[in-house]
C-alpha positions as CSV (number, residue, x, y, z in Angstrom):
1,M,136.8,85.9,5.5
2,P,137.3,84.4,9.0
3,M,138.9,86.3,11.8
4,S,142.4,85.4,12.9
5,A,143.1,84.1,16.4
6,G,145.0,87.3,17.1
7,E,141.9,89.4,16.2
8,I,139.7,87.4,18.5
9,E,142.2,87.6,21.3
10,Q,142.5,91.4,20.8
11,M,138.7,91.9,20.9
12,I,138.4,89.8,24.2
13,R,141.3,91.7,25.8
14,S,139.8,95.1,24.9
15,A,136.6,94.1,26.7
16,L,138.3,92.3,29.6
17,P,141.7,93.9,30.1
18,D,142.5,91.6,33.1
19,A,141.7,88.4,31.3
20,D,143.9,85.4,30.8
21,V,143.1,84.5,27.2
22,R,144.0,81.4,25.2
23,I,142.6,80.9,21.7
24,E,142.8,77.4,20.3
25,D,142.5,76.6,16.6
26,L,140.4,73.5,16.8
27,R,140.9,72.2,13.3
28,G,144.1,74.0,12.2
29,D,142.1,75.7,9.5
30,G,141.9,79.2,10.9
31,D,138.2,79.0,10.9
32,H,137.2,77.0,14.1
33,Y,138.3,78.3,17.5
34,A,137.8,77.7,21.1
35,A,138.4,80.6,23.5
36,H,139.4,79.9,27.1
37,I,139.0,83.1,29.2
38,V,139.7,83.6,32.9
39,S,138.7,87.1,34.3
40,E,137.6,88.6,37.6
41,A,134.6,89.9,35.6
42,F,133.2,86.3,35.8
43,R,133.7,85.8,39.5
44,G,130.4,84.7,41.1
45,K,128.8,83.9,37.8
46,S,127.9,80.5,36.6
């Protein structure tokens, strides 16, 4: 069973509490997502 967008967001926020997180359901089927994450943890990384 696929994970929900909320579950994915929760996992990301638990690892990166300061993150701005946006989960996009790419096909509207609850099975294909894109995660857009902005966090200070990524500063200086490419």
